[in-house]
N, C-alpha and C positions, 0 to 999 in steps of 0.2 A: 889616877885616871885622867886622860886628856879630855878637858871639857870644851874644846873648840867645837864650833858649829859643824864643821865638816866631819869631824870624828863622831860627834853624836848622831849625825845622819847615817853614818856608816854602821853604827852600832845599834841603831834603832831596830826594834822587832818588826815582824811582818805587818801587823796592823797599822803601825805608824808609817811604815813604807808605803802601804796601800794608800793611806790618806795623803801622803806626800805626792804620790803619783797622780791622784785626782787633782790636787792643787796645782801641780805642774801643767796638767792639761788645761785647767782653768786659766792659768797665766799665759799659755800659748794662745788660747782663744782670745784672751783679752788684748794681747799684743797685736794679733792679726786684725782684729776688728778696729782697734785704735789707729793702726797705720792706714788701713783701707778707708776708714771714714775721714780721716785727716786729709788724705789725698783727694777723696771724693768732694769734700766741702771746699777745699782750696780750689780745685778745678771749677766747681760749680759757681763759686763767687766770682772768679776771673771771667768765666763765660757770661755770667749775668751782667756784669759791668760792661763788657763789650757789647752785648745785645741791647741793653737799655740805651746806650749812646746811639746806636743805629736806629732804635725804635723811635726815639724822640724825633729824629728827622723825618722818618717815614710817616709818622702820624701827622706832623705838622703839614706835610705835603699831601695828606689824605690819600697816600698810596697804599691801599689795602693789599693789593696783590704783591707789591714789593715787601710789605710787612710780613705776609704769610711766607713768602720765599725766604726772607731773612730768618724767620723762626724755624724753618725746616733745615737750615744749615747745620750740619753735624760737626762736632759734638754739640748737643743742645743743653742749655741750662734749664732748671725747673721753670723759670719765668718764661723762657722761650716756648716750652711745651704748652704752658697755660695760654699765652697769647696766641699761638698758632691755633690751638683748638678753639678758642673764643671767635677768632676772626673767620675761620673756616665755617663755623656754625652761623656766623652773621652773614657771610656770602651765600651760603646755601639757603638761609631764611629769606634773604632779599630776592634770590631767584625764584623761590617758592611763591612769594607774594605776587610776583608778576606773571605767574603761569596762568594761562587760560585754557578752557576746555574741560573735559571730564575730570581731570586731576586738579582742577582749581581748588584751593584750600579755604578761600574766603579770608576772614580776619585771622591773623597770626601775630602772636606776641614775640617779636624778635628779642626783645630784652630778656624776657623770661627764658628763651632758648639759650641765649648767650650765657645767662647766669648759671643755667644747668650745666652747660659745657665747662664753665669755669670751675664750678664745684667738683665736677668729675675729675678734671685734670689735677686740681689742687689736692684732692684726696689721694690720688695715685702718687703724685710727686712727694707728698708729705710722708706716705707710707715707705716710699723708696729712701727718703732721707733718714728715716728712722730705722732702717733695716740694720739689724745687729745690736741696736741699743737696748732691747729687751734682754738680750743675752748678757750684756754688761751689767744691767741692773740685777739680774739673777746672781751673777758672780759676785757683785758688791754685797748683796745680802746674804748669800749662802756660804761664801768662803770662810768667814769667821766661825760659823757653826761646824763646817766640815773640819777646820783646824781644831776646834774645841772637842769634837768627837774623837779625833786622833789623841788628844791629851787625855781624855777620860778613859779611853781603852788602854792607853799606856800606863796610867796610874793604876787601873784595875789589875793589869799584869804585874805591876811592881808590888802591890799589896798582896797579891796571890803568892809571889815569891817570898815575901816576908812571913806569910803564914806557914809556908812549907819548909822554908830554909832558915828562917829566923834572921836575926841581925837588926841593927839599929838604923837610924836615919842615914848614917854615913854609908851603910852598905847599899842603900837603895837610892842614894842622891843621884848617882848617874842615871838610873832608870827614870827617875822623875824629871831630870833635865832633858832627857831624850823625848819624853812624852810632851813636854812643854814646847818643843821645837815646832810641832804641828800647828799649835796655836800661833806662834810667831809667823810661820809661813802663811797661815790663813789671813792674818792681818796685813802682811806684806802684799798679798794678792788683792784684798778687799779695798784697802785705802786708796791706791791709785785708780782702781775700777770706779769707785764713787766719784772721785775727782774728774776722771775723763768722761763719765756718763753725764755729769752735770754740765761739763763744758760743751759736749755735743748737743745736749738738750737745749742749751742756750743758743747754739748755732742754728739748730732747726727752728727755734722760735724767731730768729732774726730773718730766716728765709720766709717764714709764714707771714711776718709783717710786710716784707717786701712784696710777696705775691698778693696780699690783700690791698696794698697800695696800687699795684699795677691793675688789679681787678677793678678797683674803683674808677681809675682813669679810663679803663676800656669801656666800662658801662656808660660813662659820661660821653665818650667818643661815639658809641653806638647810638645814644639818644640823639645826639646832635647830627650825626651823619644820616640816620634813618629819617629824621625830621626834614632835613634838607633835601633828601632824594625823593620824598613822597609828598612834601608840602603839608604834612600833618603836624598838629601840635605835638610837643614833646611829652606825650602821655605815656609812652612806652609801647603803644600798639601801633603797628603799621598796617593800614588797611590795604587789601589787594585791589589793584586797579581793575575795573570792570571794563 
């Protein structure tokens, strides 16, 4: 009997073939997510670097409207989305604190409002960066067990044949080899899935660190800018002008 991998797959029974089809679907999903996330992260990193270089100059010039316009330029990196949301909230808050009449709001904590805008944007962008990674984690943990299931079913079939047809280990060696193929395929799918999942998780963590750094700088900018515009001390609250 030919014990080559291709021949064993051809000779495998229907339970083993069904398991192999499931593993094939898992591998296709894994490849699709891996390629899509790699392109996504590479593009996001390039856009983030370009945006941060422009952001530095805009903030030094205290050009808030220019910064917002820069953050709105498509395609946008996660950091650009975060900065745009935060500064839009800051501008709306500053307008609200100077509003007079029946809609006057009195005291308004702009820093708190900007913080909330930052957190909302950050959560959305992190969720987008992690899209598909839970599927990779599922494949990494489930693929070995799916392959093992195929092996168990194959061995059950082999021992069933031994009981009804007789024969020694040589007679069923081919069947056992075919059953073990599913475990091998399961491991071939799981091992790269684990590695790719860990790699992308680290990339997401890098983006989170960058977003936290930019968030901290934005809060410092808002405190200084709000104090300079209102003449109030940097306590975080900007009082409405009466």
